[in-house]
C-alpha positions in Angstrom: 0.0 0.0 0.0 3.0 2.3 -0.1 1.7 3.6 -3.4 -1.0 5.3 -1.4 1.5 7.4 0.7 1.0 11.1 0.8 -2.5 10.9 -0.6 -5.1 13.2 0.8 -8.9 13.3 0.5 -11.1 16.2 1.4 -13.3 15.1 4.3 -16.3 16.2 2.3 -15.4 13.7 -0.4 -15.1 10.7 1.8 -18.7 9.5 1.5 -18.5 9.7 -2.3 -15.2 7.7 -2.3 -16.7 5.1 0.1 -19.7 4.7 -2.0 -17.6 4.3 -5.1 -15.5 1.7 -3.4 -18.4 0.0 -1.7 -17.4 -3.5 -3.0 -13.9 -3.1 -1.3 -14.3 -5.0 2.0 -11.1 -3.4 3.4 -12.1 0.2 2.6 -12.1 2.3 5.7 -15.5 2.9 7.4 -14.9 6.6 8.1 -12.5 9.5 7.4 -10.5 8.7 10.5 -9.9 5.2 9.2 -9.0 6.6 5.8 -6.4 9.0 7.4 -5.0 6.1 9.4 -4.6 4.0 6.3 -2.9 6.8 4.4 -0.6 7.6 7.4 0.4 3.9 7.6 1.1 3.9 3.8 3.2 7.0 4.2 5.2 5.6 7.1 5.8 2.4 5.1 7.1 4.4 2.1 9.3 6.6 4.3 10.8 3.5 6.0 11.9 2.5 2.5 13.3 5.9 1.7 10.5 6.7 -0.7 9.1 10.2 -0.8 6.4 10.4 -3.5 4.8 13.7 -4.4 1.8 14.6 -2.3 -1.5 14.1 -4.2 -5.0 15.4 -3.5 -7.4 12.7 -4.7 -10.1 13.9 -7.1 -12.9 11.3 -6.6 -14.7 12.2 -9.8 -11.5 11.8 -11.8 -10.9 8.4 -10.2 -14.4 7.3 -10.9 -14.2 8.4 -14.5 -10.8 6.6 -14.9 -12.3 3.4 -13.5 -15.3 3.7 -15.8 -13.0 4.3 -18.8 -10.9 1.3 -18.1 -13.9 -0.8 -17.0 -12.4 -1.7 -13.6 -14.1 -1.9 -10.3 -13.1 1.0 -8.0 -11.2 -0.5 -5.0 -7.9 0.2 -3.2 -5.9 -1.8 -5.8 -7.4 0.4 -8.5 -6.7 3.5 -6.5 -3.0 2.4 -6.2 -2.8 2.1 -10.0 -4.5 5.4 -10.5 -2.1 7.1 -8.1 0.9 5.7 -9.8 -0.3 7.0 -13.1 -1.2 10.4 -11.7 2.3 10.8 -10.1 3.9 10.2 -13.5 2.0 13.2 -14.7 3.5 15.5 -12.0 6.4 17.5 -13.4 
């Protein structure tokens, strides 16, 4: 999950993201759980000397990306999305 390090989500977007990833049984139940998951991923990355660019998650963009690729939104899909987004950052 270190691909999810330094990812932030506006608290107001959490419910939309949770609904989008409703089939993901490990998806956090609330924004505090989300923040804990992201903090854990960030600690894991830092322990490996990885310092990826911070990224603010756009739920609509992630949803459209999943639709375009015909994949089910989940944490694995989010990891792939984040990897691709980070390649776009100059």
